[in-house]
N, CA, C and O atoms as a Maestro MAE file, in Angstrom:
{
 s_m_m2io_version
 :::
 2.0.0
}

f_m_ct {
 s_m_title
 :::
 protein
 m_atom[280] {
  # First column is atom index #
  i_m_mmod_type
  r_m_x_coord
  r_m_y_coord
  r_m_z_coord
  i_m_residue_number
  s_m_chain_name
  s_m_pdb_residue_name
  s_m_pdb_atom_name
  i_m_atomic_number
  :::
  1 25 12.931 -2.988 -6.179 1 A "MET " " N  " 7
  2 3 12.588 -3.562 -4.148 1 A "MET " " CA " 6
  3 2 10.892 -4.459 -4.704 1 A "MET " " C  " 6
  4 15 9.762 -4.135 -5.072 1 A "MET " " O  " 8
  5 25 11.688 -5.694 -4.445 2 A "ILE " " N  " 7
  6 3 10.187 -6.221 -4.304 2 A "ILE " " CA " 6
  7 2 10.263 -7.456 -3.080 2 A "ILE " " C  " 6
  8 15 10.859 -8.532 -3.023 2 A "ILE " " O  " 8
  9 25 9.270 -6.664 -2.069 3 A "CYS " " N  " 7
  10 3 9.112 -7.459 -0.896 3 A "CYS " " CA " 6
  11 2 7.416 -7.238 -0.105 3 A "CYS " " C  " 6
  12 15 6.399 -6.613 -0.406 3 A "CYS " " O  " 8
  13 25 7.837 -8.137 1.028 4 A "GLY " " N  " 7
  14 3 5.994 -7.868 1.440 4 A "GLY " " CA " 6
  15 2 5.964 -6.660 2.557 4 A "GLY " " C  " 6
  16 15 6.826 -6.063 3.202 4 A "GLY " " O  " 8
  17 25 4.663 -6.612 2.467 5 A "GLY " " N  " 7
  18 3 4.320 -5.204 3.280 5 A "GLY " " CA " 6
  19 2 2.493 -5.798 3.743 5 A "GLY " " C  " 6
  20 15 2.015 -6.897 3.462 5 A "GLY " " O  " 8
  21 25 2.004 -4.989 4.281 6 A "ARG " " N  " 7
  22 3 1.229 -5.082 4.852 6 A "ARG " " CA " 6
  23 2 -0.177 -3.449 4.743 6 A "ARG " " C  " 6
  24 15 0.116 -2.283 5.008 6 A "ARG " " O  " 8
  25 25 -1.292 -3.846 4.386 7 A "MET " " N  " 7
  26 3 -2.326 -2.938 4.349 7 A "MET " " CA " 6
  27 2 -3.487 -2.985 4.849 7 A "MET " " C  " 6
  28 15 -4.339 -3.862 4.704 7 A "MET " " O  " 8
  29 25 -3.543 -1.757 5.620 8 A "VAL " " N  " 7
  30 3 -4.827 -1.654 7.354 8 A "VAL " " CA " 6
  31 2 -5.608 -0.970 6.546 8 A "VAL " " C  " 6
  32 15 -5.282 -0.140 5.697 8 A "VAL " " O  " 8
  33 25 -6.920 -1.448 6.919 9 A "ALA " " N  " 7
  34 3 -7.792 -0.453 6.456 9 A "ALA " " CA " 6
  35 2 -9.062 -0.844 7.008 9 A "ALA " " C  " 6
  36 15 -9.229 -2.064 6.995 9 A "ALA " " O  " 8
  37 25 -9.916 -0.232 7.442 10 A "GLU " " N  " 7
  38 3 -11.618 -0.453 7.885 10 A "GLU " " CA " 6
  39 2 -11.551 -1.220 8.992 10 A "GLU " " C  " 6
  40 15 -12.642 -1.528 9.471 10 A "GLU " " O  " 8
  41 25 -10.472 -1.665 9.600 11 A "GLU " " N  " 7
  42 3 -10.479 -2.717 10.417 11 A "GLU " " CA " 6
  43 2 -10.004 -4.206 9.733 11 A "GLU " " C  " 6
  44 15 -9.903 -5.229 10.409 11 A "GLU " " O  " 8
  45 25 -9.785 -4.152 8.558 12 A "ARG " " N  " 7
  46 3 -9.398 -5.231 7.641 12 A "ARG " " CA " 6
  47 2 -7.822 -5.209 7.433 12 A "ARG " " C  " 6
  48 15 -7.411 -4.164 6.927 12 A "ARG " " O  " 8
  49 25 -7.074 -5.961 7.666 13 A "SER " " N  " 7
  50 3 -6.109 -6.187 6.963 13 A "SER " " CA " 6
  51 2 -5.376 -7.258 6.222 13 A "SER " " C  " 6
  52 15 -5.569 -8.401 6.639 13 A "SER " " O  " 8
  53 25 -4.393 -7.076 4.980 14 A "GLN " " N  " 7
  54 3 -4.258 -8.000 3.675 14 A "GLN " " CA " 6
  55 2 -2.795 -7.772 3.515 14 A "GLN " " C  " 6
  56 15 -2.263 -6.757 3.965 14 A "GLN " " O  " 8
  57 25 -2.233 -8.561 2.977 15 A "ALA " " N  " 7
  58 3 -0.679 -8.788 2.693 15 A "ALA " " CA " 6
  59 2 -0.622 -8.657 1.243 15 A "ALA " " C  " 6
  60 15 -1.392 -9.281 0.513 15 A "ALA " " O  " 8
  61 25 0.394 -7.754 0.748 16 A "CYS " " N  " 7
  62 3 0.486 -7.343 -0.335 16 A "CYS " " CA " 6
  63 2 2.093 -6.913 -0.607 16 A "CYS " " C  " 6
  64 15 2.867 -6.713 0.330 16 A "CYS " " O  " 8
  65 25 2.502 -6.796 -2.078 17 A "VAL " " N  " 7
  66 3 3.920 -7.066 -2.567 17 A "VAL " " CA " 6
  67 2 3.858 -5.414 -2.531 17 A "VAL " " C  " 6
  68 15 2.876 -4.746 -2.855 17 A "VAL " " O  " 8
  69 25 5.458 -4.775 -1.942 18 A "VAL " " N  " 7
  70 3 5.740 -3.756 -2.517 18 A "VAL " " CA " 6
  71 2 6.857 -3.813 -3.782 18 A "VAL " " C  " 6
  72 15 7.872 -4.504 -3.867 18 A "VAL " " O  " 8
  73 25 6.412 -3.031 -4.540 19 A "LEU " " N  " 7
  74 3 6.994 -3.265 -6.296 19 A "LEU " " CA " 6
  75 2 8.222 -2.361 -5.983 19 A "LEU " " C  " 6
  76 15 9.418 -2.623 -6.104 19 A "LEU " " O  " 8
  77 25 7.607 -1.226 -5.547 20 A "ASP " " N  " 7
  78 3 8.507 0.426 -5.955 20 A "ASP " " CA " 6
  79 2 8.408 0.958 -4.574 20 A "ASP " " C  " 6
  80 15 7.549 0.376 -3.910 20 A "ASP " " O  " 8
  81 25 8.936 1.735 -4.064 21 A "LEU " " N  " 7
  82 3 8.988 2.551 -2.905 21 A "LEU " " CA " 6
  83 2 9.932 3.918 -3.035 21 A "LEU " " C  " 6
  84 15 11.128 3.977 -3.320 21 A "LEU " " O  " 8
  85 25 8.881 5.136 -2.692 22 A "SER " " N  " 7
  86 3 9.961 6.187 -2.767 22 A "SER " " CA " 6
  87 2 9.785 7.051 -1.476 22 A "SER " " C  " 6
  88 15 9.438 6.539 -0.412 22 A "SER " " O  " 8
  89 25 10.038 8.375 -1.618 23 A "ALA " " N  " 7
  90 3 9.878 9.211 -0.446 23 A "ALA " " CA " 6
  91 2 8.457 9.722 -0.585 23 A "ALA " " C  " 6
  92 15 7.834 10.196 0.365 23 A "ALA " " O  " 8
  93 25 7.972 9.603 -1.816 24 A "THR " " N  " 7
  94 3 6.646 10.165 -1.732 24 A "THR " " CA " 6
  95 2 5.430 9.207 -1.817 24 A "THR " " C  " 6
  96 15 4.295 9.622 -1.578 24 A "THR " " O  " 8
  97 25 5.698 7.828 -2.184 25 A "GLY " " N  " 7
  98 3 4.735 6.721 -2.631 25 A "GLY " " CA " 6
  99 2 5.386 5.220 -2.858 25 A "GLY " " C  " 6
  100 15 6.542 4.802 -2.789 25 A "GLY " " O  " 8
  101 25 4.026 4.553 -3.181 26 A "ALA " " N  " 7
  102 3 4.404 3.055 -3.414 26 A "ALA " " CA " 6
  103 2 3.732 2.437 -4.472 26 A "ALA " " C  " 6
  104 15 2.545 2.626 -4.736 26 A "ALA " " O  " 8
  105 25 4.564 1.629 -5.133 27 A "ARG " " N  " 7
  106 3 3.541 0.739 -6.052 27 A "ARG " " CA " 6
  107 2 3.341 -0.172 -5.157 27 A "ARG " " C  " 6
  108 15 4.185 -0.504 -4.325 27 A "ARG " " O  " 8
  109 25 2.109 -0.687 -5.268 28 A "ILE " " N  " 7
  110 3 1.958 -1.953 -4.319 28 A "ILE " " CA " 6
  111 2 1.233 -3.257 -5.751 28 A "ILE " " C  " 6
  112 15 0.680 -2.893 -6.789 28 A "ILE " " O  " 8
  113 25 1.405 -4.250 -5.463 29 A "HIS " " N  " 7
  114 3 0.946 -5.700 -5.883 29 A "HIS " " CA " 6
  115 2 0.238 -6.128 -4.854 29 A "HIS " " C  " 6
  116 15 0.740 -6.487 -3.788 29 A "HIS " " O  " 8
  117 25 -1.727 -6.110 -5.270 30 A "LEU " " N  " 7
  118 3 -2.684 -6.300 -4.528 30 A "LEU " " CA " 6
  119 2 -2.802 -7.852 -4.333 30 A "LEU " " C  " 6
  120 15 -3.360 -8.148 -5.390 30 A "LEU " " O  " 8
  121 25 -2.634 -9.016 -3.662 31 A "LEU " " N  " 7
  122 3 -3.397 -9.517 -3.858 31 A "LEU " " CA " 6
  123 2 -5.164 -9.904 -3.988 31 A "LEU " " C  " 6
  124 15 -5.834 -10.746 -4.586 31 A "LEU " " O  " 8
  125 25 -5.366 -9.035 -3.284 32 A "HIS " " N  " 7
  126 3 -6.968 -9.349 -3.435 32 A "HIS " " CA " 6
  127 2 -7.286 -7.223 -3.977 32 A "HIS " " C  " 6
  128 15 -7.349 -6.228 -3.255 32 A "HIS " " O  " 8
  129 25 -7.413 -7.399 -5.685 33 A "PRO " " N  " 7
  130 3 -7.474 -6.284 -5.950 33 A "PRO " " CA " 6
  131 2 -9.120 -5.694 -5.865 33 A "PRO " " C  " 6
  132 15 -9.411 -4.511 -6.043 33 A "PRO " " O  " 8
  133 25 -9.876 -6.529 -5.629 34 A "GLU " " N  " 7
  134 3 -11.339 -5.910 -5.785 34 A "GLU " " CA " 6
  135 2 -11.555 -5.440 -4.318 34 A "GLU " " C  " 6
  136 15 -12.575 -4.793 -4.082 34 A "GLU " " O  " 8
  137 25 -10.566 -5.747 -3.182 35 A "ALA " " N  " 7
  138 3 -10.382 -4.933 -1.920 35 A "ALA " " CA " 6
  139 2 -9.849 -3.925 -1.646 35 A "ALA " " C  " 6
  140 15 -10.233 -3.412 -0.595 35 A "ALA " " O  " 8
  141 25 -8.746 -3.188 -2.440 36 A "ALA " " N  " 7
  142 3 -8.180 -2.260 -2.637 36 A "ALA " " CA " 6
  143 2 -8.581 -0.972 -2.275 36 A "ALA " " C  " 6
  144 15 -8.784 -0.109 -3.129 36 A "ALA " " O  " 8
  145 25 -8.713 -0.771 -1.074 37 A "PRO " " N  " 7
  146 3 -9.251 0.415 -0.203 37 A "PRO " " CA " 6
  147 2 -8.502 2.155 -0.633 37 A "PRO " " C  " 6
  148 15 -7.364 2.443 -1.001 37 A "PRO " " O  " 8
  149 25 -9.310 2.735 -0.467 38 A "SER " " N  " 7
  150 3 -8.991 4.102 -1.144 38 A "SER " " CA " 6
  151 2 -8.216 4.788 -0.426 38 A "SER " " C  " 6
  152 15 -7.415 5.468 -1.066 38 A "SER " " O  " 8
  153 25 -8.141 4.884 1.138 39 A "THR " " N  " 7
  154 3 -6.958 5.063 1.798 39 A "THR " " CA " 6
  155 2 -6.919 4.365 2.822 39 A "THR " " C  " 6
  156 15 -7.920 3.953 3.408 39 A "THR " " O  " 8
  157 25 -5.412 4.092 3.250 40 A "ALA " " N  " 7
  158 3 -4.431 2.925 3.977 40 A "ALA " " CA " 6
  159 2 -3.896 3.214 4.835 40 A "ALA " " C  " 6
  160 15 -3.773 4.428 5.000 40 A "ALA " " O  " 8
  161 25 -3.310 2.325 5.810 41 A "VAL " " N  " 7
  162 3 -1.867 2.578 6.684 41 A "VAL " " CA " 6
  163 2 -1.105 1.521 5.992 41 A "VAL " " C  " 6
  164 15 -1.450 0.340 5.940 41 A "VAL " " O  " 8
  165 25 -0.091 2.006 5.486 42 A "LEU " " N  " 7
  166 3 0.771 0.784 4.573 42 A "LEU " " CA " 6
  167 2 1.868 0.498 5.784 42 A "LEU " " C  " 6
  168 15 2.286 1.371 6.544 42 A "LEU " " O  " 8
  169 25 2.197 -0.708 5.807 43 A "HIS " " N  " 7
  170 3 2.979 -1.676 7.134 43 A "HIS " " CA " 6
  171 2 4.113 -2.108 5.691 43 A "HIS " " C  " 6
  172 15 3.957 -2.945 4.802 43 A "HIS " " O  " 8
  173 25 5.342 -1.054 5.973 44 A "LEU " " N  " 7
  174 3 6.575 -1.551 4.825 44 A "LEU " " CA " 6
  175 2 7.547 -1.712 5.407 44 A "LEU " " C  " 6
  176 15 7.710 -1.402 6.587 44 A "LEU " " O  " 8
  177 25 8.638 -2.396 4.440 45 A "PRO " " N  " 7
  178 3 9.627 -2.833 4.908 45 A "PRO " " CA " 6
  179 2 10.829 -1.968 5.885 45 A "PRO " " C  " 6
  180 15 11.109 -0.772 5.810 45 A "PRO " " O  " 8
  181 25 11.223 -2.671 6.506 46 A "GLY " " N  " 7
  182 3 12.238 -2.015 7.908 46 A "GLY " " CA " 6
  183 2 11.329 -1.403 9.224 46 A "GLY " " C  " 6
  184 15 11.831 -0.809 10.178 46 A "GLY " " O  " 8
  185 25 9.786 -1.707 9.036 47 A "GLY " " N  " 7
  186 3 9.544 -0.910 10.289 47 A "GLY " " CA " 6
  187 2 8.383 -0.035 9.764 47 A "GLY " " C  " 6
  188 15 7.376 0.000 10.471 47 A "GLY " " O  " 8
  189 25 8.392 0.841 8.347 48 A "VAL " " N  " 7
  190 3 7.718 1.865 8.143 48 A "VAL " " CA " 6
  191 2 6.342 1.986 7.861 48 A "VAL " " C  " 6
  192 15 5.771 1.323 6.996 48 A "VAL " " O  " 8
  193 25 5.685 3.015 8.744 49 A "VAL " " N  " 7
  194 3 4.067 2.646 8.712 49 A "VAL " " CA " 6
  195 2 3.442 4.344 7.687 49 A "VAL " " C  " 6
  196 15 3.850 5.499 7.810 49 A "VAL " " O  " 8
  197 25 2.795 4.003 7.131 50 A "ARG " " N  " 7
  198 3 2.539 5.223 6.510 50 A "ARG " " CA " 6
  199 2 1.181 5.029 6.139 50 A "ARG " " C  " 6
  200 15 0.739 3.935 5.787 50 A "ARG " " O  " 8
  201 25 0.361 6.311 6.228 51 A "LYS " " N  " 7
  202 3 -0.746 6.873 5.985 51 A "LYS " " CA " 6
  203 2 -0.548 6.780 4.473 51 A "LYS " " C  " 6
  204 15 0.630 6.929 4.148 51 A "LYS " " O  " 8
  205 25 -1.437 6.562 3.421 52 A "ALA " " N  " 7
  206 3 -1.648 6.521 2.174 52 A "ALA " " CA " 6
  207 2 -2.758 6.791 1.717 52 A "ALA " " C  " 6
  208 15 -3.684 6.628 2.512 52 A "ALA " " O  " 8
  209 25 -3.144 7.327 0.219 53 A "ALA " " N  " 7
  210 3 -4.542 7.330 -0.603 53 A "ALA " " CA " 6
  211 2 -3.890 6.847 -2.063 53 A "ALA " " C  " 6
  212 15 -2.865 7.314 -2.559 53 A "ALA " " O  " 8
  213 25 -4.745 5.783 -2.640 54 A "ARG " " N  " 7
  214 3 -5.109 5.054 -4.091 54 A "ARG " " CA " 6
  215 2 -5.090 6.627 -4.684 54 A "ARG " " C  " 6
  216 15 -5.861 7.560 -4.460 54 A "ARG " " O  " 8
  217 25 -3.642 6.518 -5.712 55 A "ARG " " N  " 7
  218 3 -4.315 7.610 -6.852 55 A "ARG " " CA " 6
  219 2 -4.901 7.357 -8.285 55 A "ARG " " C  " 6
  220 15 -5.515 8.091 -9.060 55 A "ARG " " O  " 8
  221 25 -4.292 5.442 -8.389 56 A "TRP " " N  " 7
  222 3 -4.613 4.826 -9.584 56 A "TRP " " CA " 6
  223 2 -4.604 3.469 -9.011 56 A "TRP " " C  " 6
  224 15 -4.197 3.240 -7.872 56 A "TRP " " O  " 8
  225 25 -5.018 2.651 -9.745 57 A "GLN " " N  " 7
  226 3 -5.209 1.352 -10.134 57 A "GLN " " CA " 6
  227 2 -5.502 0.802 -11.180 57 A "GLN " " C  " 6
  228 15 -6.518 1.071 -11.819 57 A "GLN " " O  " 8
  229 25 -4.484 -0.219 -11.569 58 A "ARG " " N  " 7
  230 3 -4.872 -1.538 -12.966 58 A "ARG " " CA " 6
  231 2 -4.806 -2.537 -12.837 58 A "ARG " " C  " 6
  232 15 -3.686 -3.003 -12.629 58 A "ARG " " O  " 8
  233 25 -5.677 -3.205 -12.875 59 A "ASP " " N  " 7
  234 3 -6.031 -4.539 -12.008 59 A "ASP " " CA " 6
  235 2 -5.208 -4.517 -11.060 59 A "ASP " " C  " 6
  236 15 -5.109 -3.409 -10.531 59 A "ASP " " O  " 8
  237 25 -4.332 -5.630 -10.476 60 A "ASP " " N  " 7
  238 3 -3.802 -5.868 -9.220 60 A "ASP " " CA " 6
  239 2 -2.412 -4.734 -8.954 60 A "ASP " " C  " 6
  240 15 -1.505 -4.632 -8.127 60 A "ASP " " O  " 8
  241 25 -2.660 -4.333 -9.620 61 A "ILE " " N  " 7
  242 3 -1.281 -2.823 -9.257 61 A "ILE " " CA " 6
  243 2 -1.719 -1.789 -8.906 61 A "ILE " " C  " 6
  244 15 -2.307 -1.189 -9.806 61 A "ILE " " O  " 8
  245 25 -1.689 -1.296 -7.951 62 A "ALA " " N  " 7
  246 3 -1.958 0.014 -7.508 62 A "ALA " " CA " 6
  247 2 -0.528 1.031 -7.026 62 A "ALA " " C  " 6
  248 15 0.657 0.783 -6.802 62 A "ALA " " O  " 8
  249 25 -1.226 2.047 -7.016 63 A "GLY " " N  " 7
  250 3 -0.382 3.292 -6.609 63 A "GLY " " CA " 6
  251 2 -0.499 4.270 -5.471 63 A "GLY " " C  " 6
  252 15 -1.319 5.154 -5.719 63 A "GLY " " O  " 8
  253 25 -0.067 4.343 -4.595 64 A "TYR " " N  " 7
  254 3 -0.419 4.536 -3.522 64 A "TYR " " CA " 6
  255 2 0.099 6.150 -3.063 64 A "TYR " " C  " 6
  256 15 1.325 6.114 -3.172 64 A "TYR " " O  " 8
  257 25 -0.234 7.259 -2.693 65 A "GLU " " N  " 7
  258 3 0.851 8.130 -2.196 65 A "GLU " " CA " 6
  259 2 0.749 8.591 -0.569 65 A "GLU " " C  " 6
  260 15 -0.307 8.809 0.025 65 A "GLU " " O  " 8
  261 25 1.645 8.651 -0.193 66 A "PHE " " N  " 7
  262 3 2.096 9.099 1.672 66 A "PHE " " CA " 6
  263 2 1.176 10.325 1.743 66 A "PHE " " C  " 6
  264 15 1.027 11.220 0.911 66 A "PHE " " O  " 8
  265 25 0.711 10.184 2.703 67 A "CYS " " N  " 7
  266 3 -0.322 11.457 3.116 67 A "CYS " " CA " 6
  267 2 0.627 11.941 4.526 67 A "CYS " " C  " 6
  268 15 1.015 13.109 4.492 67 A "CYS " " O  " 8
  269 25 0.910 11.339 5.418 68 A "GLU " " N  " 7
  270 3 1.806 11.777 6.647 68 A "GLU " " CA " 6
  271 2 1.848 10.272 7.465 68 A "GLU " " C  " 6
  272 15 0.970 9.424 7.307 68 A "GLU " " O  " 8
  273 25 3.215 10.068 8.511 69 A "PRO " " N  " 7
  274 3 3.106 9.512 8.785 69 A "PRO " " CA " 6
  275 2 2.175 8.835 9.882 69 A "PRO " " C  " 6
  276 15 1.719 9.553 10.771 69 A "PRO " " O  " 8
  277 25 1.909 7.624 9.852 70 A "ALA " " N  " 7
  278 3 0.605 7.165 10.334 70 A "ALA " " CA " 6
  279 2 0.973 7.392 11.994 70 A "ALA " " C  " 6
  280 15 0.133 7.126 12.854 70 A "ALA " " O  " 8
  :::
 }
 m_bond[279] {
  # First column is bond index #
  i_m_from
  i_m_to
  i_m_order
  :::
  1 1 2 1
  2 2 3 1
  3 3 4 2
  4 3 5 1
  5 5 6 1
  6 6 7 1
  7 7 8 2
  8 7 9 1
  9 9 10 1
  10 10 11 1
  11 11 12 2
  12 11 13 1
  13 13 14 1
  14 14 15 1
  15 15 16 2
  16 15 17 1
  17 17 18 1
  18 18 19 1
  19 19 20 2
  20 19 21 1
  21 21 22 1
  22 22 23 1
  23 23 24 2
  24 23 25 1
  25 25 26 1
  26 26 27 1
  27 27 28 2
  28 27 29 1
  29 29 30 1
  30 30 31 1
  31 31 32 2
  32 31 33 1
  33 33 34 1
  34 34 35 1
  35 35 36 2
  36 35 37 1
  37 37 38 1
  38 38 39 1
  39 39 40 2
  40 39 41 1
  41 41 42 1
  42 42 43 1
  43 43 44 2
  44 43 45 1
  45 45 46 1
  46 46 47 1
  47 47 48 2
  48 47 49 1
  49 49 50 1
  50 50 51 1
  51 51 52 2
  52 51 53 1
  53 53 54 1
  54 54 55 1
  55 55 56 2
  56 55 57 1
  57 57 58 1
  58 58 59 1
  59 59 60 2
  60 59 61 1
  61 61 62 1
  62 62 63 1
  63 63 64 2
  64 63 65 1
  65 65 66 1
  66 66 67 1
  67 67 68 2
  68 67 69 1
  69 69 70 1
  70 70 71 1
  71 71 72 2
  72 71 73 1
  73 73 74 1
  74 74 75 1
  75 75 76 2
  76 75 77 1
  77 77 78 1
  78 78 79 1
  79 79 80 2
  80 79 81 1
  81 81 82 1
  82 82 83 1
  83 83 84 2
  84 83 85 1
  85 85 86 1
  86 86 87 1
  87 87 88 2
  88 87 89 1
  89 89 90 1
  90 90 91 1
  91 91 92 2
  92 91 93 1
  93 93 94 1
  94 94 95 1
  95 95 96 2
  96 95 97 1
  97 97 98 1
  98 98 99 1
  99 99 100 2
  100 99 101 1
  101 101 102 1
  102 102 103 1
  103 103 104 2
  104 103 105 1
  105 105 106 1
  106 106 107 1
  107 107 108 2
  108 107 109 1
  109 109 110 1
  110 110 111 1
  111 111 112 2
  112 111 113 1
  113 113 114 1
  114 114 115 1
  115 115 116 2
  116 115 117 1
  117 117 118 1
  118 118 119 1
  119 119 120 2
  120 119 121 1
  121 121 122 1
  122 122 123 1
  123 123 124 2
  124 123 125 1
  125 125 126 1
  126 126 127 1
  127 127 128 2
  128 127 129 1
  129 129 130 1
  130 130 131 1
  131 131 132 2
  132 131 133 1
  133 133 134 1
  134 134 135 1
  135 135 136 2
  136 135 137 1
  137 137 138 1
  138 138 139 1
  139 139 140 2
  140 139 141 1
  141 141 142 1
  142 142 143 1
  143 143 144 2
  144 143 145 1
  145 145 146 1
  146 146 147 1
  147 147 148 2
  148 147 149 1
  149 149 150 1
  150 150 151 1
  151 151 152 2
  152 151 153 1
  153 153 154 1
  154 154 155 1
  155 155 156 2
  156 155 157 1
  157 157 158 1
  158 158 159 1
  159 159 160 2
  160 159 161 1
  161 161 162 1
  162 162 163 1
  163 163 164 2
  164 163 165 1
  165 165 166 1
  166 166 167 1
  167 167 168 2
  168 167 169 1
  169 169 170 1
  170 170 171 1
  171 171 172 2
  172 171 173 1
  173 173 174 1
  174 174 175 1
  175 175 176 2
  176 175 177 1
  177 177 178 1
  178 178 179 1
  179 179 180 2
  180 179 181 1
  181 181 182 1
  182 182 183 1
  183 183 184 2
  184 183 185 1
  185 185 186 1
  186 186 187 1
  187 187 188 2
  188 187 189 1
  189 189 190 1
  190 190 191 1
  191 191 192 2
  192 191 193 1
  193 193 194 1
  194 194 195 1
  195 195 196 2
  196 195 197 1
  197 197 198 1
  198 198 199 1
  199 199 200 2
  200 199 201 1
  201 201 202 1
  202 202 203 1
  203 203 204 2
  204 203 205 1
  205 205 206 1
  206 206 207 1
  207 207 208 2
  208 207 209 1
  209 209 210 1
  210 210 211 1
  211 211 212 2
  212 211 213 1
  213 213 214 1
  214 214 215 1
  215 215 216 2
  216 215 217 1
  217 217 218 1
  218 218 219 1
  219 219 220 2
  220 219 221 1
  221 221 222 1
  222 222 223 1
  223 223 224 2
  224 223 225 1
  225 225 226 1
  226 226 227 1
  227 227 228 2
  228 227 229 1
  229 229 230 1
  230 230 231 1
  231 231 232 2
  232 231 233 1
  233 233 234 1
  234 234 235 1
  235 235 236 2
  236 235 237 1
  237 237 238 1
  238 238 239 1
  239 239 240 2
  240 239 241 1
  241 241 242 1
  242 242 243 1
  243 243 244 2
  244 243 245 1
  245 245 246 1
  246 246 247 1
  247 247 248 2
  248 247 249 1
  249 249 250 1
  250 250 251 1
  251 251 252 2
  252 251 253 1
  253 253 254 1
  254 254 255 1
  255 255 256 2
  256 255 257 1
  257 257 258 1
  258 258 259 1
  259 259 260 2
  260 259 261 1
  261 261 262 1
  262 262 263 1
  263 263 264 2
  264 263 265 1
  265 265 266 1
  266 266 267 1
  267 267 268 2
  268 267 269 1
  269 269 270 1
  270 270 271 1
  271 271 272 2
  272 271 273 1
  273 273 274 1
  274 274 275 1
  275 275 276 2
  276 275 277 1
  277 277 278 1
  278 278 279 1
  279 279 280 2
  :::
 }
}
């Protein structure tokens, strides 16, 4: 799965690319990796909106674990 998404945190919004999506989290390509938030609301394909916490980051790729529905 590769599709567009949006990450919202601290009143800022940035586009991202969803590389993988599961029931528990998502692997995200960050267009601005230096601004990767530790927690965010992810707006995913199909109108799915989830709160998530960053669990890891390598350069411009990050793994976010879903916390609960936003």
